[in-house]
N, C-alpha and C positions, 0 to 999 in steps of 0.2 A: 504494500500500500504506500510506503514511503517513497519508492521509486516513481510511482504514478503521480504523487503529489509534486515531486521534484520536476518531473517532465512537464507537468501542467504549468508550474511556475516558470520554467524556462521558456515554454511556448508563449506564455503571457508576456514575459519580458521581451522576447524577440518580436512579438507583435507590436509592443510599444515602440521598439526601435524602428520598425518598419513604418509605423504611423508617423513617427517624427520625421521621416524622410519622404513621406507621401507628397507634400506640397512641393518639395524640391524636385521630385520625379516629374510631377505634372508641369512645373515651370520649364524644366529642361525639355520635356517632350513637346510642349507648346512652342518653345523657341525653335525646335527642329521642324515641326510640322506646320505651324501657323494655322492649325485647325483644332478647335476645342474637342471635337469628337475623336479625331485621330490621336490627339494628345492624351485623352482619357484612356483609350485603348492601349497606347504605348506604355503609359505609366502603370496601368493595371497589369500588363504583361510583365514588366520588370519586378513589380512587387509580388506578384504571384510566383514568378520564378524564384525569388529569394525565399518566399515562404516554404516552398517545396524543399529547399535545402537547409531548413532551420535545424535539422538534427545532425548535419555534417559538422565535422570538427572545425572547419574553417569558416563556418557560417557567420560568426560575429567579427571576424577579422576584416577590416577595411570594407565594411558593408556599403558605405557610401560610394566608394570607388567602384565596387562591383556593380552596383545599381547603375551608375553612370555608364559603365562599359556595356552593360546589357541594353540600356536605352539606345546608345549609339549604334551598336551592332544590329539591333532589331530594326532601327530606323533605316540603316543602310540596306539591310536585307529586303525590307518592305518596298524600298525604292529601286530595287534591281541593281544595287551596288554591292560589291564584296568588301567587307572590312579589310583594312590593310594587314592586320595581324589577328586572324581568327584564332580563338582559343577553344579547344575541344570541350572544356568544362562549361562554356557558355552556349554550346550548341543545342541545349535542351529546348525542345519546342513544347509549348503549352497550347 
């Protein structure tokens, strides 16, 4: 039971971290797309991507940097461009 409580607390803490970066994700996505609906989709993709990796050992390291990289790479993919340095760890599709 203690492990379940600890996992729930960690998930809640990670959720708070993601929430603290949500506005930044939307702002960057809007700067990239110049479209509120596409920006919401792009920001949602990055935040969902991060949420799915919440249990990985590196999930809390440089989360802001990782979110920015995912936003950029997804934007480039959506616009038919290939990122300059694709990383296999960011190739997860949601």
